[in-house]
N, C-alpha and C positions, 0 to 999 in steps of 0.2 A: 142342611148339612149338620150332623151331630156335633155337639160341643166336644172339644178335645182339651184335655188338661196338659200341663207342661211336662208330665211324665211320658207323653207319647211322642215327644220330640227329642232328638239327640243331636248334639253338636258334632260336626265333622272334624273339628280340631280343637285342642285345648289352648291354642294361642289366643291372645287378646283379639277380639273382633276388629276388623279393619275400619269400621265406622268410628270406633272409639280411638283408635290410633290417629286417624285423620283429624278428629276433633281436638285431641290433646296436643296436636302439633299446631293446628291453625289458631286455636284460642290464645295461647301464650304469645305467639308472634303478633297477632292482632292487638293484644293488650300492650305490648311494648311500643308498637307504632302509635297507638292512641295516647299513650302516656307522653310520648314525644310531641305529638300534635297538641296536647293540652297545655304543656308547660312552656313550649317554645314560642317566642313572640314574633311569629312570622305567618300570620293568617293572610295578610296582604301587604304589599310593598308600594309605597308612594315614591315616585320618581319625578324628575324634572321639576323640582321645587323652585318657585319663583324667588328671586333675590338670594339664592343659595348656590354654592358651587355645583357644577354639573355632575360631579362624581359623588354627590351626597344623596342619600335616600333614607327613608323612614320605614321601619318595620313595625307593624301593628299586630298584636295578638289579642287574646281575650283576658290576659292578666297584666301585660306590660307593653310599653312602647319604647323602641330603641332607635337611635340615630347612628348610622354607619356611613362609611365611605368605601368606595370600591378599591382604593389603594391601600387599605389597612384592614386587618382582621379584628381590630378592637371596635367596640360599640359603646355608646353612651345610652344607658337604659334608665328607666324610672321617670320618663317624661310625663308630664301632667297633660291630660286631655279629657276634661269632664264631659265634653260634648260627645266624644267617641264612646266612652264607657257608659254614657247615658242611653245609648241605643238599646232597644229591647232585645235584639239578637245577641248582644254581649251577655246579658243576664241569663238568657236561655242556654247559650252555649256553655257558660261556666257550670250551670247546674247539671246539664245532661252529660257533659264530658266527665265530670267527677262521678256522677251516678253510674256511668258506663264502666269506669274503672272498678268501682266497688262491686257492681253486679257481676262482672267477669270473674273476679276473685271468688265471689260467692258461688258462682256456677262451677268453677273448678273444684272448690271445696266440697260441693255436693256430688259432682260427677266422679271424682277419684274413688271415694268409698263405694260408689255404686258399681264402678267397673271391676274393682277388686280382682285384679289379675292374678292374685295369689290363690284364688279359689277356682273350682272347676266351672261354675256357672255364675255369670255376673248378675247383679240386680238391675234388670233392664229398666224398671220403673224409676228408680233413683237416678240412674245414669241418664235416662231420658229427660228427667226434670232438670238436671244440671245442664244438659244441652239446650233446654228451653231458656234457661237464664242467660246462657252465653249468646243465644240468638237475640234475646231482648237487648242485651248490652250493645250488640252491633247496630241494632235499630236506633238506640239512643245516640250513637255516634253519627250516623248518617243524617239524622234530622237537622242538627245545627250546622253540620258541614254543608249540606245541600242548601239550606236556607241562606247561610252566609255567602255562598258562591252565587246564588241567584241575585242577591242585592249587593253584590260586591262594590259597585261604583256608587250606590245610593246611600251607603252608610256615612252619616255626617261626621265631620271632624273639624277641629279648628285649624288644621294645617291645610293651606291651599295646595292643590296638586294639579298636575297636568296629565299624569299617566299613572294608572292603578293596575297593578299586576297581582296575580294569585300567588300566595306564598306557599312554601313547601309543606307547611302544616296541613293545608287543605288536601294535598296529594296523599300525605301519610294518613290522614284521617279517613279518606275514602278507602285506601287499601286496607287499613286496620279494621274498619267496619265491615267490609266485605269478607275478610278472613273470619271474623267472629260469626257473621251470619252463616257462612258456609259450614264452618266447624260445628256450630250449635245445631243447625238443621240436620246435618248428617248424624249427629249423636241422638237427636230427638226421634228420628224415624225408627230407632231401635226399641222404642217404648211399646210398639205393637208389631206383631209378626205379620209380614206381608210378603208377596211374591213367592209364596211357598216356603217361607222361612229363609230365603236367600239373604235378606238384609241382616239376619243374625247368624248366618252360616250354619243353619240347622236343617234337618230333614226328619220326616216322620219315621218312627221306628219300624212300622209296617213296610214302608217303602224301602227302607234300608235293607230289611231282611229279604224282601222280595227281589230287590235289585241284586243282592249278593248271592242268593241261593236259587229261588224259584224262577226268576226271570232269565237266568243263564241256562240254556239247554245243556243237558248232560251229554258230553261228547262220548261217542262210542269208541271203545279201544281199537286202535289201528292194528292191523296185521302187518307184521314186519317179516319179510322173507329174508332169511339168512342164507347167503350162498354156501354151498357145500365146499368143504375144504379138501375133500378126497379127490385126487386127480390120478389119472393113469400115468405112471412114470415109466419111462423107457429104461431098459437095463443099462447099468453103468458102463459095461465094456463098449456098448455101441456109441455112447456119447463122448467118451474120451477121445477116440480117434478123430471124431468130427471137430472137436475143439482144437486138437493138435494140428489137423490139416488146415483148418481155417486160419490159424496163426501163421502157419508156414506160407500160406498163399497171400495173406493181406499185409503182413509185416515183413519187411526186409531190412536187415541191419547192415550197414556198410562195414566192410572188412578193413581192418587196419592194414596200412601199407607196410611192407617189409622194409626194414632199414637197409640202405645201400652200403656199399663198402666205404669205410672211413679212411681217412688219410693216416699215415703212419707218422707218429711223433717220436723221434729218437734224440730229442734234445736233452733229456734227463738221464735215461738209462743207457742210451747208446744202442739199444736193441729195438727192433721194430715191434710195435704193439698190434696184436691182431684183435680186431673188434668182435670177431665171432667167438672168441674164447669166453 
């Protein structure tokens, strides 16, 4: 197949390609979720603590540990637990989560100038590299989240516990990481033209011209038969009696009844009043 340069391809629309819109929506949403998962102290929850009230539980994150009760919204944070923070997973999670936030911002900073929606043609290579950075940031999130979930009950701590539950930070981290992976991957596939240019919304110039002109058969002009307006008209004197006779036969109007003799009133004039006058 002969090599084709970019001049032989034409975009079907000047709108921002859909792959970039999808990536620019998913990446910021994933970044916000990952930020919440990073700073919130709820990667796991310790419940049913011995020698403690039944409504008390401990929330452990990668930066802080808090004690809370189910009957109140206030929490006591800043608890010391050198055993918990000494686990290897905590150091790895701190480094990768922060790196993910930084790499996501870097990916957006690279992708936005590459998309350049203010111009006719985006820079596909630069935008694709931005999508690759966003994809890598999503991987950075899923590594510590998956590892922490796998060894959830094996992470050592000085706090004795009976029940260990997954915190909401794990859920937010999974969702945020998947958002970034999907958004980055969709943006990255625009770096190369595939599927006949459908991923970029482009078609070959030759195909466009052939589909618009040569591929469409020329339609033959249709012959339209116009009916003649000349008609044989019957003479006017013969049509008028017909109309008059038909009206006399079909339509009959009721006649008004003649008024009968009226009574004579002589109360005022003293003379009889004739109604027929």
